[in-house]
ZAFISE-122111 format. One record per atom (N, C-alpha, C, O): residue number from 1; residue in one letter; atom name; z, x, y. Coordinates in nm, 4 decimals. Atoms other than C-alpha are relative to their C-alpha. Example, Ala and Ser with C-alpha at 12.3 -4.5 7.8 and 13.67 -1.06 7.14 Angstrom:
2
  margu  ropa  kolza        pz        px        py
      1     a      N    0.0000    0.0890   -0.1190
      1     a     CA    0.7800    1.2300   -0.4500
      1     a      C    0.0000    0.0900    0.1200
      1     a      O    0.0665    0.1936    0.1181
      2     s      N   -0.0060   -0.0820   -0.1190
      2     s     CA    0.7140    1.3670   -0.1060
      2     s      C    0.0730   -0.0770    0.1090
      2     s      O    0.0899   -0.0261    0.2198
% end
This chain:
91
  margu  ropa  kolza        pz        px        py
      1     m      N    0.0033    0.0509   -0.0470
      1     m     CA   -0.0030    0.0173   -0.0274
      1     m      C   -0.0178    0.0537    0.1412
      1     m      O    0.0799    0.1239    0.1672
      2     d      N    0.0324   -0.0518   -0.1423
      2     d     CA   -0.1202    0.1189    0.3356
      2     d      C    0.1313    0.0128    0.0984
      2     d      O    0.2443   -0.0169    0.0595
      3     a      N   -0.1146    0.0216   -0.0868
      3     a     CA    0.0966    0.1580    0.6534
      3     a      C   -0.0007   -0.1633    0.1059
      3     a      O    0.0904   -0.2234    0.1629
      4     q      N    0.0188    0.0768   -0.0635
      4     q     CA   -0.0850   -0.1104    0.8093
      4     q      C    0.0690   -0.1632   -0.0854
      4     q      O    0.1407   -0.2515   -0.0385
      5     s      N   -0.0324    0.1085    0.1055
      5     s     CA   -0.0264   -0.3707    0.5213
      5     s      C    0.1159   -0.0186    0.0301
      5     s      O    0.1478   -0.1280    0.0765
      6     q      N   -0.1890    0.0410    0.0269
      6     q     CA    0.3873   -0.3140    0.5038
      6     q      C   -0.0119   -0.0256    0.1295
      6     q      O   -0.0111   -0.1487    0.1322
      7     t      N    0.0007    0.0555   -0.1308
      7     t     CA    0.3610   -0.3464    0.9053
      7     t      C   -0.0302   -0.1313   -0.0142
      7     t      O    0.0518   -0.1806    0.0632
      8     n      N    0.0418    0.1140    0.0006
      8     n     CA    0.2045   -0.7169    0.8276
      8     n      C    0.1043   -0.0406   -0.0614
      8     n      O    0.1857   -0.1127   -0.0037
      9     g      N   -0.1182    0.0452    0.0763
      9     g     CA    0.4451   -0.7588    0.5459
      9     g      C    0.1363   -0.0265    0.1140
      9     g      O    0.1840   -0.1398    0.1084
     10     m      N   -0.0829   -0.0386   -0.0645
     10     m     CA    0.7152   -0.6691    0.8054
     10     m      C    0.0033   -0.1294    0.0838
     10     m      O    0.0869   -0.2185    0.0686
     11     d      N    0.0501    0.0971   -0.1066
     11     d     CA    0.5773   -0.8958    1.0778
     11     d      C    0.0066   -0.1569   -0.0704
     11     d      O    0.0884   -0.2366   -0.0244
     12     t      N   -0.0149    0.0830    0.0867
     12     t     CA    0.5367   -1.1637    0.8421
     12     t      C    0.1651   -0.0831   -0.0365
     12     t      O    0.2070   -0.1971   -0.0164
     13     v      N   -0.1444    0.0121    0.0864
     13     v     CA    0.8996   -1.1475    0.6639
     13     v      C    0.0942   -0.0506    0.1588
     13     v      O    0.1735   -0.1447    0.1636
     14     m      N   -0.0899    0.0339   -0.1384
     14     m     CA    1.0474   -1.1418    1.0769
     14     m      C   -0.0856   -0.1216    0.0335
     14     m      O   -0.0128   -0.2196    0.0495
     15     n      N    0.0239    0.1431   -0.0974
     15     n     CA    0.8153   -1.4327    1.2232
     15     n      C    0.0691   -0.1449   -0.1200
     15     n      O    0.1427   -0.2255   -0.0631
     16     h      N   -0.0882    0.1047    0.0505
     16     h     CA    0.9510   -1.7020    0.9266
     16     h      C    0.1670    0.0622    0.0100
     16     h      O    0.2396   -0.0317   -0.0227
     17     a      N   -0.1372   -0.0096   -0.0323
     17     a     CA    1.3194   -1.5369    0.9940
     17     a      C    0.0224   -0.0930    0.1444
     17     a      O    0.1117   -0.1770    0.1561
     18     l      N    0.0667    0.0776   -0.1183
     18     l     CA    1.1926   -1.6798    1.3443
     18     l      C    0.0084   -0.1364    0.0206
     18     l      O    0.0507   -0.2106    0.1092
     19     f      N    0.0420    0.1485   -0.0180
     19     f     CA    1.0911   -1.9788    1.2435
     19     f      C    0.1270   -0.0834   -0.0890
     19     f      O    0.1528   -0.2009   -0.0628
     20     e      N   -0.1106    0.0547    0.0530
     20     e     CA    1.3891   -2.0544    1.0141
     20     e      C    0.0957   -0.0145    0.1086
     20     e      O    0.1365   -0.1306    0.1116
     21     q      N   -0.1076   -0.0378   -0.0990
     21     q     CA    1.6407   -1.9626    1.3062
     21     q      C   -0.0755   -0.1571    0.1259
     21     q      O   -0.0281   -0.2600    0.1739
     22     l      N    0.0551    0.1303   -0.0981
     22     l     CA    1.4067   -2.1955    1.5326
     22     l      C    0.0503   -0.1577   -0.0436
     22     l      O    0.0891   -0.2338    0.0451
     23     k      N    0.0078    0.1055    0.0688
     23     k     CA    1.4460   -2.4986    1.2887
     23     k      C    0.1387   -0.0348   -0.0808
     23     k      O    0.1620   -0.1186   -0.1679
     24     r      N   -0.1357    0.0204   -0.0548
     24     r     CA    1.8021   -2.4565    1.3262
     24     r      C    0.0819   -0.0262    0.1127
     24     r      O    0.1958   -0.0714    0.1005
     25     v      N   -0.0038    0.0120   -0.1282
     25     v     CA    1.8377   -2.4695    1.6719
     25     v      C   -0.0566   -0.0976    0.0271
     25     v      O    0.0110   -0.1939    0.0633
     26     g      N    0.0691    0.2142   -0.0229
     26     g     CA    1.6119   -2.7894    1.7168
     26     g      C   -0.0863    0.0378    0.1197
     26     g      O   -0.2064    0.0616    0.1067
     27     s      N    0.0731   -0.0330   -0.0910
     27     s     CA    1.5111   -2.7140    2.0353
     27     s      C    0.0268    0.1713    0.0836
     27     s      O    0.1394    0.2056    0.1198
     28     p      N   -0.0260   -0.0772   -0.0523
     28     p     CA    1.4478   -2.3815    2.1887
     28     p      C    0.0060    0.0863    0.1299
     28     p      O    0.0046    0.2065    0.1564
     29     l      N    0.0141   -0.0097   -0.1880
     29     l     CA    1.4476   -2.4081    2.5778
     29     l      C    0.1168   -0.1094    0.0268
     29     l      O    0.0801   -0.2116   -0.0313
     30     l      N   -0.0463    0.1246   -0.0717
     30     l     CA    1.7262   -2.6627    2.7346
     30     l      C    0.0787    0.0401    0.1463
     30     l      O    0.1607    0.1230    0.1857
     31     r      N   -0.1061    0.0110   -0.1477
     31     r     CA    1.8323   -2.7469    3.0821
     31     r      C    0.1184    0.0223   -0.0109
     31     r      O    0.1675   -0.0015   -0.1212
     32     p      N   -0.0816    0.0009   -0.0548
     32     p     CA    2.1300   -2.6670    3.2452
     32     p      C    0.1020   -0.0944   -0.0429
     32     p      O    0.1902   -0.0766   -0.1269
     33     v      N   -0.0477    0.1681   -0.0083
     33     v     CA    2.2544   -3.0334    3.2811
     33     v      C   -0.0158   -0.0164   -0.1684
     33     v      O    0.1004   -0.0388   -0.2023
     34     k      N    0.0336    0.0776    0.1335
     34     k     CA    2.1247   -3.1280    2.8595
     34     k      C    0.0977    0.0864   -0.0082
     34     k      O    0.2066    0.0290   -0.0100
     35     f      N   -0.0700   -0.0952    0.0968
     35     f     CA    2.3021   -2.7896    2.7466
     35     f      C    0.1997   -0.1053    0.0455
     35     f      O    0.2893   -0.1332   -0.0342
     36     a      N   -0.1347   -0.0049   -0.0524
     36     a     CA    2.6323   -2.9058    2.9366
     36     a      C   -0.0129   -0.1742   -0.0226
     36     a      O    0.0004   -0.2105    0.0943
     37     e      N    0.0123    0.1678    0.0561
     37     e     CA    2.6012   -3.2898    2.8311
     37     e      C    0.0074    0.0504   -0.1067
     37     e      O    0.1048   -0.0092   -0.1526
     38     l      N   -0.0022    0.0271    0.1374
     38     l     CA    2.5645   -3.1685    2.4782
     38     l      C    0.1564    0.0599   -0.0289
     38     l      O    0.2134    0.0079   -0.1248
     39     t      N   -0.0724   -0.0475    0.0095
     39     t     CA    2.8691   -2.9542    2.5157
     39     t      C    0.1102   -0.0227    0.0587
     39     t      O    0.2118    0.0399    0.0283
     40     g      N   -0.1104    0.0181   -0.0455
     40     g     CA    3.0876   -3.0955    2.7211
     40     g      C    0.0451    0.0997    0.1279
     40     g      O    0.1202    0.0534    0.2137
     41     i      N   -0.0466   -0.1154   -0.1092
     41     i     CA    3.1342   -2.7515    2.9672
     41     i      C   -0.0999   -0.0826    0.1160
     41     i      O   -0.2162   -0.1208    0.1028
     42     a      N    0.0551    0.0136   -0.0837
     42     a     CA    3.1089   -2.8639    3.3313
     42     a      C   -0.1623    0.0481    0.0689
     42     a      O   -0.1585    0.1710    0.0614
     43     k      N    0.1251   -0.0282   -0.0381
     43     k     CA    2.7202   -2.8168    3.4841
     43     k      C    0.0259    0.1545    0.1150
     43     k      O   -0.0479    0.2524    0.1263
     44     n      N   -0.0411   -0.1341   -0.0532
     44     n     CA    2.9157   -2.5574    3.7213
     44     n      C   -0.0130    0.1283   -0.0214
     44     n      O   -0.0413    0.2268    0.0467
     45     t      N   -0.1262   -0.0861    0.0644
     45     t     CA    3.0696   -2.3766    3.4694
     45     t      C   -0.1538    0.0978   -0.0587
     45     t      O   -0.1629    0.2206   -0.0606
     46     i      N    0.1205    0.0035    0.0859
     46     i     CA    2.7026   -2.3700    3.2875
     46     i      C   -0.0620    0.1175    0.1513
     46     i      O   -0.0971    0.2354    0.1555
     47     t      N    0.0687   -0.0859   -0.0983
     47     t     CA    2.5782   -2.2206    3.5884
     47     t      C    0.0728    0.1928    0.0686
     47     t      O    0.0277    0.3039    0.0965
     48     t      N   -0.0764   -0.1341   -0.0489
     48     t     CA    2.8314   -1.9512    3.7023
     48     t      C   -0.0475    0.0733   -0.1372
     48     t      O   -0.0645    0.1947   -0.1261
     49     l      N   -0.0183   -0.0434    0.1459
     49     l     CA    2.7773   -1.8947    3.2853
     49     l      C   -0.1522    0.1343    0.0334
     49     l      O   -0.1610    0.2570    0.0369
     50     m      N    0.1133   -0.0816   -0.0340
     50     m     CA    2.4312   -1.7795    3.3679
     50     m      C   -0.0684    0.0554    0.0886
     50     m      O   -0.1894    0.0780    0.0900
     51     d      N   -0.0258   -0.0894   -0.0973
     51     d     CA    2.4795   -1.6088    3.6409
     51     d      C    0.0280    0.1201    0.0062
     51     d      O   -0.0434    0.2000    0.0668
     52     r      N   -0.0330   -0.0389    0.0793
     52     r     CA    2.6894   -1.4048    3.4832
     52     r      C   -0.0887    0.0909   -0.0747
     52     r      O   -0.0501    0.2075   -0.0833
     53     g      N    0.0280   -0.0513    0.1384
     53     g     CA    2.4454   -1.2989    3.2068
     53     g      C    0.0540   -0.0446   -0.1058
     53     g      O   -0.0075   -0.0085   -0.2061
     54     e      N   -0.0379    0.0481    0.1148
     54     e     CA    2.6841   -1.4961    2.9525
     54     e      C   -0.0679   -0.0656   -0.0756
     54     e      O   -0.0546   -0.0388   -0.1950
     55     l      N    0.1083    0.0265    0.0574
     55     l     CA    2.4032   -1.7056    2.8608
     55     l      C   -0.0626    0.0309    0.0173
     55     l      O   -0.0775    0.0763    0.1307
     56     p      N    0.1156   -0.0682    0.0078
     56     p     CA    2.1191   -1.5989    2.7711
     56     p      C   -0.1083   -0.1055    0.1103
     56     p      O   -0.0652   -0.2204    0.1009
     57     v      N    0.0786    0.0605   -0.0136
     57     v     CA    1.8074   -1.7598    2.9945
     57     v      C   -0.1832    0.0580    0.0095
     57     v      O   -0.2456    0.1637    0.0197
     58     v      N    0.1560   -0.0375   -0.0492
     58     v     CA    1.4516   -1.7573    3.0461
     58     v      C   -0.0570   -0.0988    0.1642
     58     v      O   -0.0362   -0.2199    0.1721
     59     v      N    0.0430    0.0112   -0.1010
     59     v     CA    1.2994   -1.8080    3.3974
     59     v      C   -0.1264   -0.0871   -0.0396
     59     v      O   -0.2025   -0.0251   -0.1139
     60     l      N    0.1866   -0.0256    0.0247
     60     l     CA    0.9458   -1.9967    3.3642
     60     l      C   -0.0388   -0.0406    0.1262
     60     l      O    0.0384   -0.1244    0.1727
     61     a      N    0.0412   -0.0054   -0.1253
     61     a     CA    0.7697   -2.0008    3.6905
     61     a      C   -0.1251   -0.0878    0.0490
     61     a      O   -0.2402   -0.0498    0.0272
     62     p      N    0.1330    0.0926    0.0101
     62     p     CA    0.5348   -2.2769    3.7834
     62     p      C   -0.1205    0.0548    0.0956
     62     p      O   -0.0948    0.1001    0.2071
     63     r      N    0.1434   -0.0396   -0.0856
     63     r     CA    0.1544   -2.1887    3.9202
     63     r      C   -0.0029   -0.0672    0.1601
     63     r      O   -0.0796   -0.0367    0.2514
     64     m      N    0.0623    0.0531   -0.1326
     64     m     CA    0.2124   -2.4224    4.2134
     64     m      C    0.1029    0.0253    0.1258
     64     m      O    0.2232   -0.0001    0.1320
     65     p      N   -0.0631   -0.0367   -0.1169
     65     p     CA    0.2818   -2.2954    4.5648
     65     p      C    0.1265   -0.0673    0.0217
     65     p      O    0.1138   -0.1872   -0.0031
     66     g      N   -0.0842    0.0837   -0.0649
     66     g     CA    0.6428   -2.4064    4.6985
     66     g      C    0.1011   -0.0713   -0.1298
     66     g      O    0.1945   -0.1488   -0.1096
     67     k      N   -0.0938    0.0175    0.1406
     67     k     CA    0.8067   -2.4625    4.3391
     67     k      C    0.0480    0.1186   -0.0572
     67     k      O   -0.0094    0.2170   -0.1039
     68     r      N   -0.0627   -0.1073    0.0584
     68     r     CA    1.0912   -2.2823    4.2440
     68     r      C    0.0133   -0.0042   -0.1232
     68     r      O    0.0133   -0.1062   -0.1922
     69     p      N    0.0300    0.0673    0.1629
     69     p     CA    1.0974   -2.1480    3.8914
     69     p      C    0.1372   -0.0369   -0.0665
     69     p      O    0.2451   -0.0535   -0.0096
     70     t      N   -0.1122    0.1094    0.0937
     70     t     CA    1.3297   -2.2996    3.6534
     70     t      C    0.0779    0.0799   -0.1152
     70     t      O    0.0216    0.1662   -0.1824
     71     r      N   -0.0939   -0.0840    0.0552
     71     r     CA    1.6232   -2.1684    3.4675
     71     r      C   -0.0312   -0.0841   -0.1355
     71     r      O   -0.0744   -0.1990   -0.1262
     72     y      N   -0.0391    0.0492    0.1331
     72     y     CA    1.6522   -2.2464    3.0843
     72     y      C    0.1056    0.0700   -0.0541
     72     y      O    0.1330    0.1728    0.0078
     73     i      N   -0.0946    0.0207    0.0825
     73     i     CA    1.9268   -2.2238    2.8414
     73     i      C   -0.1091    0.0664   -0.1836
     73     i      O   -0.1800    0.0035   -0.2621
     74     n      N    0.0928   -0.0593    0.1152
     74     n     CA    1.7666   -1.9553    2.5481
     74     n      C    0.0403   -0.0626   -0.1163
     74     n      O    0.1197    0.0253   -0.1496
     75     m      N   -0.0809    0.0456    0.1037
     75     m     CA    1.8951   -2.1317    2.2545
     75     m      C   -0.0273    0.1170   -0.1310
     75     m      O    0.0627    0.1507   -0.2080
     76     v      N    0.0304   -0.0597    0.1569
     76     v     CA    1.7340   -1.9166    1.9617
     76     v      C    0.0769    0.1905    0.0436
     76     v      O    0.1131    0.2869   -0.0239
     77     a      N   -0.0971   -0.1707   -0.0395
     77     a     CA    1.9001   -1.5858    2.1807
     77     a      C    0.1223   -0.0317   -0.0074
     77     a      O    0.1987    0.0632   -0.0252
     78     l      N   -0.1492    0.0551   -0.0064
     78     l     CA    2.2361   -1.8176    2.1905
     78     l      C    0.0019   -0.0328   -0.1381
     78     l      O    0.1175    0.0055   -0.1562
     79     y      N   -0.0187   -0.0314    0.0791
     79     y     CA    2.2186   -1.8622    1.8532
     79     y      C    0.0315    0.1319   -0.1184
     79     y      O    0.1303    0.1548   -0.1882
     80     q      N    0.0069   -0.1417    0.0151
     80     q     CA    2.1353   -1.5306    1.7319
     80     q      C    0.1117    0.1215    0.0275
     80     q      O    0.1267    0.2260   -0.0359
     81     h      N   -0.0650   -0.0708   -0.0015
     81     h     CA    2.4119   -1.4064    1.9202
     81     h      C    0.0993   -0.0581   -0.0954
     81     h      O    0.1162    0.0204   -0.1887
     82     c      N   -0.1293    0.0860    0.0499
     82     c     CA    2.7047   -1.6474    1.7649
     82     c      C   -0.0511   -0.0039   -0.1343
     82     c      O    0.0186   -0.0773   -0.2044
     83     e      N    0.0225   -0.0666    0.1475
     83     e     CA    2.5461   -1.5385    1.4290
     83     e      C    0.0729    0.1139    0.0125
     83     e      O    0.1909    0.1256   -0.0206
     84     r      N   -0.0687   -0.1717   -0.0234
     84     r     CA    2.6076   -1.1554    1.5199
     84     r      C    0.1578   -0.0386   -0.0137
     84     r      O    0.2116   -0.0018   -0.1181
     85     e      N   -0.1352    0.0108    0.0071
     85     e     CA    2.9877   -1.2821    1.6034
     85     e      C    0.0517    0.0189   -0.0527
     85     e      O    0.1355    0.1089   -0.0589
     86     a      N   -0.1011    0.1066    0.1051
     86     a     CA    3.0879   -1.5199    1.3248
     86     a      C   -0.0453    0.1476   -0.1479
     86     a      O    0.0091    0.1192   -0.2546
     87     k      N    0.0231   -0.1065    0.0633
     87     k     CA    2.9505   -1.1567    1.1097
     87     k      C    0.1490    0.0842    0.0625
     87     k      O    0.2275    0.1217   -0.0247
     88     t      N   -0.0836   -0.1572   -0.0375
     88     t     CA    3.2069   -0.8970    1.3036
     88     t      C    0.1316   -0.1052   -0.0567
     88     t      O    0.2191   -0.0458   -0.1197
     89     w      N   -0.1141    0.0525    0.0233
     89     w     CA    3.4724   -1.2157    1.2436
     89     w      C    0.0413   -0.0212   -0.1387
     89     w      O    0.1595   -0.0058   -0.1692
     90     i      N    0.0145   -0.0339    0.1189
     90     i     CA    3.3985   -1.2420    0.8867
     90     i      C    0.0655    0.1323   -0.0777
     90     i      O    0.1569    0.1406   -0.1598
     91     s      N   -0.0412   -0.0844    0.0776
     91     s     CA    3.4174   -0.9240    0.7943
     91     s      C    0.1476    0.0979    0.0694
     91     s      O    0.1999    0.1867    0.0022
% end
């Protein structure tokens, strides 16, 4: 097996793992208001956590002039972070 085949095989495994995580998360991006609603945490607290970098954020900028970028909570990154934290608690 050549190096290119091995790389493609790893990409397939990684893509499958990412897909499995996405299925568990449900929605890869959430608006802060929706996240606050689902978790019961105040919207102002969510915004503060986003500003501090304690919640992973994706910024999507619209192509229309005069429109502000919108920040979303990256649920996939948050899920991965929680998985890593859980492993440290278990071991």
